[in-house]
C-alpha positions in Angstrom: -20.7 14.2 -35.6 -19.2 17.6 -35.4 -20.2 18.4 -39.0 -23.8 17.2 -38.4 -23.9 19.3 -35.2 -22.8 22.4 -37.1 -20.7 25.3 -35.8 -22.9 25.9 -32.8 -22.8 22.3 -31.7 -19.0 22.1 -32.1 -18.6 25.3 -30.1 -20.9 24.0 -27.4 -18.9 20.8 -27.0 -15.7 22.7 -26.9 -17.2 25.0 -24.3 -18.3 22.1 -22.1 -14.9 20.5 -22.3 -13.2 23.8 -21.3 -15.7 24.1 -18.4 -14.9 20.6 -17.1 -11.2 21.4 -17.2 -11.8 24.6 -15.3 -13.9 22.8 -12.7 -11.2 20.2 -12.2 -8.6 22.9 -11.7 -10.8 24.8 -9.2 -11.4 21.6 -7.2 -7.7 20.9 -7.2 -6.9 24.4 -6.0 -9.6 24.2 -3.3 -8.2 20.9 -2.0 -4.7 22.3 -2.0 -5.7 25.4 0.0 -7.7 23.4 2.5 -4.8 21.0 3.0 -2.4 23.9 3.5 -4.7 25.5 6.1 -5.1 22.2 8.0 -1.4 21.3 7.8 0.8 22.1 10.8 3.9 23.9 9.4 7.1 21.8 9.5 9.4 21.0 6.6 10.8 17.8 7.9 7.4 16.4 8.9 5.9 17.2 5.5 8.8 15.5 3.7 8.5 12.4 5.8 4.7 12.3 5.3 5.2 12.7 1.5 7.7 9.9 1.6 5.3 7.6 3.4 2.5 8.4 1.0 4.7 7.6 -1.9 5.7 4.3 -0.3 2.0 3.5 0.0 1.5 4.2 -3.7 0.1 7.8 -3.7 2.3 9.7 -6.1 0.0 12.7 -6.6 1.3 16.2 -5.4 -2.1 16.6 -3.6 -1.6 13.5 -1.5 -0.3 15.4 1.6 -3.1 18.0 1.6 -5.8 15.4 1.0 -4.3 13.3 3.9 -4.6 16.2 6.3 -8.1 17.0 5.0 -9.2 13.4 5.6 -7.8 13.4 9.1 -9.7 16.6 10.1 -13.0 15.6 8.4 -12.9 12.1 9.9 -12.2 13.5 13.4 -15.1 16.0 13.0 -17.5 13.3 11.8 -16.7 11.0 14.6 -16.9 13.8 17.2 -20.3 14.8 15.9 -21.4 11.2 15.5 -20.8 10.2 19.1 -23.7 12.3 20.6 -25.9 11.2 17.7 -25.3 7.6 18.5 -25.9 8.2 22.2 -29.2 9.8 21.3 -30.2 7.1 18.9 -29.8 4.3 21.4 -31.3 6.4 24.2 -28.2 6.4 26.4 -28.6 8.6 29.4 -25.2 10.4 29.6 -24.3 13.7 31.1 -23.0 16.5 29.1 -19.5 16.0 30.5 -19.4 12.4 29.5 -20.7 13.3 26.0 -17.9 15.9 25.7 -15.3 13.3 26.8 -16.7 10.7 24.4 -16.6 13.2 21.5 -13.0 14.1 22.3 -12.0 10.5 22.4 -13.7 9.8 19.0 -12.1 12.9 17.6 -8.6 11.6 18.6 -9.5 8.2 17.1 -10.4 10.0 13.9 -7.1 11.8 13.8 -5.2 8.5 14.4 -7.1 6.2 12.0 -5.7 7.6 8.7 -2.1 7.1 10.0 -2.9 3.5 10.9 -4.5 2.9 7.5 -1.4 4.5 5.9 0.9 2.2 7.7 -1.1 -0.8 6.6 -1.1 0.3 3.0 2.7 0.8 3.2 3.2 -2.7 4.5 0.9 -4.2 1.9 2.6 -2.2 -0.9 6.1 -3.2 0.4 5.0 -6.9 0.4 3.9 -6.6 -3.2 7.2 -5.1 -4.1 9.1 -7.9 -2.4 7.1 -10.5 -4.2 7.6 -8.9 -7.6 11.3 -8.0 -7.2 12.7 -11.5 -8.1 10.6 -11.4 -11.3 11.9 -8.0 -12.0 15.5 -9.2 -11.6 14.9 -12.2 -13.9 13.5 -9.9 -16.6 16.4 -7.5 -16.2 18.9 -10.3 -16.6 17.2 -11.5 -19.8 17.3 -8.0 -21.2 20.9 -7.3 -20.3 22.1 -10.7 -21.6 20.3 -10.0 -24.9 22.6 -7.0 -25.5 20.6 -4.1 -24.1 22.2 -1.5 -21.9 21.1 -1.2 -18.3 19.0 2.0 -18.8 17.3 0.5 -21.8 16.7 -2.8 -19.9 15.1 -0.9 -17.0 12.8 0.9 -19.5 11.8 -2.3 -21.1 11.2 -4.1 -17.8 9.2 -1.2 -16.4 6.7 -1.7 -19.2 6.5 -5.4 -18.7 6.3 -5.6 -14.9 3.5 -3.0 -14.7 1.0 -5.7 -15.8 1.3 -7.7 -12.6 2.7 -5.1 -10.2 1.7 -1.6 -11.2 3.4 0.1 -8.2 6.8 -1.3 -9.0 6.3 -0.6 -12.7 5.5 3.1 -11.9 8.6 3.4 -9.7 10.8 1.9 -12.4 9.4 4.3 -14.9 10.4 7.1 -12.6 13.9 5.7 -12.6 14.1 5.7 -16.4 12.8 9.3 -16.5 15.5 10.3 -14.0 18.2 8.6 -16.1 17.0 10.4 -19.2 17.2 13.7 -17.2 20.9 13.0 -16.5 20.8 11.5 -13.1 23.3 8.8 -12.3 22.2 5.2 -12.0 23.3 5.0 -8.4 21.3 8.1 -7.4 18.3 6.9 -9.3 18.4 3.5 -7.5 18.8 5.4 -4.2 15.6 7.3 -5.0 13.9 4.0 -5.8 14.9 2.6 -2.5 13.4 5.6 -0.7 10.1 5.2 -2.6 9.8 1.4 -2.1 11.6 1.0 1.3 13.2 -2.3 0.0 16.6 -3.4 1.2 16.9 -5.5 -2.0 17.1 -2.2 -4.0 19.9 -1.0 -1.8 21.8 -4.3 -2.3 21.3 -3.9 -6.0 22.6 -0.4 -5.9 25.8 -1.4 -4.0 26.2 -4.4 -6.3 26.1 -2.3 -9.5 28.4 0.3 -7.9 31.0 -2.3 -7.0 30.8 -3.9 -10.4 31.4 -0.5 -12.0 34.3 0.3 -9.8 36.0 -3.1 -10.3 35.2 -3.3 -14.0 33.3 -6.6 -13.7 30.7 -7.8 -16.2 27.2 -6.8 -15.2 25.3 -9.7 -16.7 26.8 -12.5 -14.6 26.6 -10.4 -11.5 22.9 -9.7 -12.1 22.3 -13.4 -12.7 23.8 -14.4 -9.4 21.9 -11.6 -7.6 18.6 -12.7 -9.3 19.2 -16.3 -8.1 19.7 -15.0 -4.6 16.5 -13.1 -4.8 14.6 -16.2 -5.9 16.1 -18.2 -3.1 15.2 -15.5 -0.6 11.5 -15.5 -1.8 11.4 -19.3 -1.5 12.8 -19.2 2.0 10.2 -16.7 3.0 7.5 -18.9 1.6 8.9 -21.9 3.5 9.1 -19.9 6.7 5.4 -19.0 6.4 4.5 -22.7 5.7 6.4 -23.8 8.8 4.7 -21.2 10.9 1.2 -22.4 9.8 0.8 -25.3 12.3 1.6 -23.0 15.2 -1.0 -20.4 13.9 -3.6 -23.1 13.5 -3.3 -24.3 17.1 -5.6 -21.6 18.6 -8.4 -22.0 16.0 -8.3 -25.7 16.3 -8.4 -25.6 20.1 -11.3 -23.1 20.1 -13.5 -24.4 17.2 -12.5 -28.0 16.1 -11.5 -29.9 19.3 -14.7 -29.0 21.2 -16.8 -30.3 18.3 -14.8 -33.5 18.2 -15.1 -33.9 21.9 -18.9 -33.3 21.7 -19.3 -35.9 18.9 -17.3 -38.5 20.8 -18.9 -38.0 24.2 -22.5 -37.6 23.1 -23.1 -41.4 22.6 -21.4 -42.2 25.9 -23.6 -39.7 27.8 -26.8 -41.0 26.1 -25.9 -44.6 27.0 -25.1 -43.6 30.6 -28.4 -41.8 31.0 -30.3 -44.7 29.5 -28.6 -47.2 31.9 -29.1 -45.1 35.1 -32.2 -46.3 37.2 -33.2 -42.7 38.1 -33.8 -41.8 34.4 -36.0 -44.8 33.5 
């Protein structure tokens, strides 16, 4: 296609590709500057927010500026939308009430991204918990087949990404840290910070104790993997036992009234038919 297009066509395609790259870089710089302008200075707060975003699955360096940008834009849209909604529905409100309503909606817009972030963190953490026993089983298989622990982590990260991409990405970061010279204990500590899983901390302590005592890693990992499977099974059983209690309110509100209506309707009809006043 390049030969058929000639030198001018090839140059044009190359120019368009460079232009798209430059546009993407400009947009990235614009978002970064906007996020820095909107961000309240504070090193500890920024680090904590960055940690929460990583736990929710956002690994991009622009995640913090974009989060602040979304908060401000959403607050502005809701503050502007409140008077528009009042005008649309012909609500007769004074200027003071409109101002109070706009302020309330602006505060809601500032709080909604934080609530959504907490829900995303909880959902991501649940997916990590469900996939962790499978990760341990794959790790045991790789270690017992003769691979070293870093090589086994690298292999498992490529396999587990198919059904849990977040955990696979975090494990890939662990392998990159190990290649860069970081110790396994420090790499697992970073993994625990990114996933907020107590199981990772337990694995870190287990491997550290095995290294200090000189015990074999494979049997230790097998016992730990069995414990993780049992823990997941116990969590599933706990949810199953809590199901009847959770079903009580829906049954009382929607099922029992229908059953009562079905049972009592023939009785009421026969009673009406047998009463003298209704003949």
